[in-house]
N, C-alpha and C positions, 0 to 999 in steps of 0.2 A: 377512488383516489390512492397515489402511494402518499404512504406516511413515512417521513424522517424522523428518527429520532437521535439525537446525538447523546450518546451511552457512555456513562464515565465511571471506568472501573477503578476503585481505591483500593489497594494492599500493602497491609505493612512491610518493612522489609523483615520481619522477624519469623514470617512464614517458613513453614519447616518444608524441606524439600520433600514433595510427595505428587503421584500421581493419580491421588484421590481429588475429589470434587472440593474446590474450595467454597466456602460458603459465603455468600453476597448479601447485602441488604440492596435495596433497589428503591429509588425514589422518582418520580415524574415531575418535570418541570414545562408546562405550555410554552411554546414558542411566545415571545410578545406578539399582539396584535400588529405593531409598528415594523414588522420585520416581513412584509408581501413578498411574494415570487421564492420565496424558498422553499423547494419541492425535492429536488436530486443532489444532496451533498456526494461528492465523488472522492475526495482527499480534505484533510482536515490538519492544521498547525500550530501550534502553542506559542503563542507573541506575548510574554511578560505574564500575566493575572489574565492575559486573553486567549480566545480560539478563534481562528480565522476558519472559516470553512469554505471551499469551493464548492459553488455551485454550477453545473454547465450548462443546466437548460436555460437560466436566465442570463448565463455569460458574466457571471460575476462571483466575486466574491463577498459572504458575510461573517461580520465581525461582532461578537458578540463578549461579555462578560459575565462567567460564572462564578457566584460565590453566595451559596444557599441559594439565589435564585437565579434567573437568568435576565438578562437586560441587553436589547440588541442597540448595538451603539453605530454601525454605518457599513454602507456597501462599498466593494471596492473594485474599479474597472465598472467598465458599461459594454452591452453588446457594439460590436462594429468592428473594421479591419486598421485602423488607423493608433495614432499613440495612446495610449491609457486604453487603448480599447481590447475586449477581448471576444475569441471567435471561437467556440467550444473548447473552454479551458480542460486538462485533464490531470495536472498535478502542479503540485504545491514545493516548493523547498525554501528553507529561512537559512541565512546565516548572518552573522554580524549585522543586526538592525537591519537586512534586507530581503524583502520577498521575493521569489522568484515562480515565474508562471508560465507554463506551460501551453501552449495552443494549438489549433491548426494553423495559425500564422506563423510561430516562432516563440521567443522566451521574452515576456517581460517583467520589469523590476520597479516594485513599490518599496517606500520607507514601510515601516511599523506601523504607522498613522495613515497608510491607504494613499500616500503621495506618490505621484507617477514620477519617474525616475527615468526610463529608459526601454529601449525595446528595439532586438535584430530578428532578423527574418531567420528562421530554418525550418524545412521542410522535412525533413528525413523521416520517417515512419517511425514512432517512437514506442520505446520497451520501456525507459525509467530514466529519470535524470536527478541529476545532485548538484546544489547550487554551493561552493564551499572555495575559501582564499579568493575571491573573487572569478572563479573561473565555473564555467558550466562544464559537468563530465555527464555527457549523454552518450545511451544505449540506444542504439538503433538498428533496424533490419535493413541493411542493405547488401543484397545478396554478392555483390561485385566485391565489396569492401573484404579484407583478409582479418581483420581488426573489428571487434564489437561495441568498443565505448573512444569515443571521440572526445577531447578538450577544447573548449571555447574560451576566447575572453568577453567579457561584458560587451563588446562591439560584434561579436557574429565570429571572429576571426579561427580558421583553426589552427588550434597549436601542437595537436600532434594526436595520435590515436595509437590505441592498447589494447589488452585482452583478445590475443589470438582466440577466435573461433574452434570449440573444442568438440562441435559435431562433426559428423562426414554427411551432409545433405545431398541426398541423391533427389534432385528435384522432378526426375523422371517417375519417381514414386509417387509424386504429388502433382500429377495435372490436373488435378480438380480445384488447386490451389495456387494462387499465384507464388511465383519465389519470393517474395515480400512478405506476402502474408504466411508463409511456409515458415519462414527464420523468425517472424514475431512471435509464432505460435510457439515453436519448439525453444525459444530464447524469451521467451517472457520470463519476467522477475523484478528485482529491484536491486536499484543501486542507493547504497548509503555510504555516510563518511561521517569519521569524529573528527576531522581538520587533520590529521595526519596519514590516515589508510584511506582509500575506497575499496569499497567491497560489493560484489554483485551476488546475488542471491539467484540462481534460476529455479524457478517455480515448478518444474516438469519434473527434473532427475534430481533435485535434492541437492544440487554441488554450489559450493561456496568457493570464492575466490578473493581472495586479499591482496590488494596492491598498494604500494606506495603512489605518493601523488608524483611522481614520474612514469609510473606505468609499470615498475618491475614487481610480478609476480613474487608474494613472500608467504603466503598460504594456499594452499586447496584441500580443500576436504567434501567428503558425500555427510551428510547430515539427514539423508531421508529415512533414515533408523527414527528417528525423534517424532515422525508424523505416524508411529504404529501399522497394524494392521490396514488401515486403509491408504496410508502411505505407500506401501510394498504395491498394493493393489494399484495406485495410479502411476508408481515409476512404471510398472508392466505392462499397464495399457500404453502408456506414452511411447515406449519401446516399440512396441508393437503396430504404433501408429506410425514413427518412424523407420521402421522396416516395409511396411507395405502400403503405406501412402495414407494422405489427408485426405478425405473422404466427407461431402456435407451430407447432412439428414436428409432423411429421404423425403420429409415435407419442405424442406427449405434447399433450394440451390446454393444459398449464400449463407447459411448456417451451419456451424462445424460446432462438435461438443467439446468444451474445453475442461479437460482435467488436470487440475492444478493443486498441487501440496498445499499450498496457503493462498490468502488473499492479501496479505500485505505485510511489511516488516518494517520495523522503527528501531532506531540506534538512539539508546539516550546511557550517558556516562558510560558503563562498562560493560554493558548489556546489550544486547539486541535481541528483540522482543518481537514473535512473529505469531499471528493472528491467523487460526485455521477455521473457520467458520462458512457454512451452507456450501460445502463443496459437493462437487459431485464424485459419487462413487462407481466405478464403471464395473461391479459386481457385490452388490451389499451382500451381506450374510443373511441367510434366510432364519429370521428370529421375531418371535411375535413382541421381543421387549425392544424399546425403542433405544437406541446407543447415542449416547452425548460424543461426537467428534469433535466438537467447537470447543478450542481451547486455546490460550496464549502459552507457546513455549519460549523461553528464555535460555539462549547460551551467551558462554564468555565473548567478546568481541574479542580478545586475544587466542584463546586458545580454540575458539569457536567449538567448544565442548558443550553438551545439555547440560543445566544445570535444575531447570524447574519447569513445571507446567501447571497453570491453573485452568481448570475445567469451567465454561461459561454456560449456564443455563438461557436459553433463548426457547422463545415460542415458537410454534411451525410458520408462523407470516412474518418472524420478524428477520432481515438481513443486514450483515455487516459487510462493508467493503473495504474498508479504511479504519486506520485510529491515527492516534499521536500518543504520545506519552511525554509525562513530566514529574513533579514530584511537589509534595506537600507536607509539613510537620512531619517527616521523616518515612511518608510514605508514596510510593509509587500509583499515579494516577493515569489511567489510560480514556482518552477520549473517540468517540469512535460516531461516526452518521450511521444511523440505523433506519429502515427502511419498513414500513408495516401498510397496512392497505386502507389506516383510519386518517393520517395525517402527519402532524409533525410536531416532536415535543422533545425534551430534552431528558433523559434517563441518568440518574446516577448509580453507581454500583459502589459498595463498599464492604470491605471485609466485616463479616460480624464480631462482635466479642463472644468470648467462650459461651457466655451464660444466655445469650440472645435467643430467643427463638423467633421460628420462624413467623 
């Protein structure tokens, strides 16, 4: 049985910039017995004092309250294809009291308490999306389109497109993968917004693009250096795949090795937080010493310069794919669904006091 843990990392603002390991204490909370069906949380948001986790195997959202203990509040949505239904939901976004959920059918809207508001159909292959200022900014892989990002109103009307594609993809090199899959592979990344700008972070090559809300590019920057030696190997490998072609693994004709620089990113206040855990290294160094490459990098949303890095200690069977950020009592808090083989829990990580022992 796969186990899911909601991890909470709490780090004080006074942390000194360092690439050394941040000392974190860890506390585990069992999920309440009255939250059945929660198995595989793939995205998470913070709504007030609560967290909402997207669980795509049961096709719904789970709302919890975490404050010294964990309390299950309710589920949102249900399996299906009608109004208020969800079918394989994959990503969440939250703006001005409204939750937007992308699934295989389109985008659904709920209020903060889980009440159904609206839905529109959108079948384009999703890379990432963000909901802000009553508009959906949607990055998708459509080879025939010049631009990466489409902007939709809440009724599903396409208002404009922007973000010219920056790769010269020759699909003749990628005959073993469809053009749609090839674009989704190389443009994999994350869309973020602070309400004034749209950020696209590419997970394959480490490029970041900052646009205003009308689609004008403001800043473009390569941040791949913040991912260290492993990041350089991943970028080199993806450039090699770009030039030689996507090929499935020998064991499975439909499985492709996915080399990414990061799992997820989250914009909170003036910072962009980027989590790099459980990533494949195309050519790991030959050493008997275990290298900890699991960390959260922090960059300034204005300059896109790197500011700090927090190392995360994970056990071999622990996996993180998404996270959310908030703050409480002057401390930054990171919430993350985490999977193990044993079941489902809530883990809390806090920065240790200087005199606190392991």
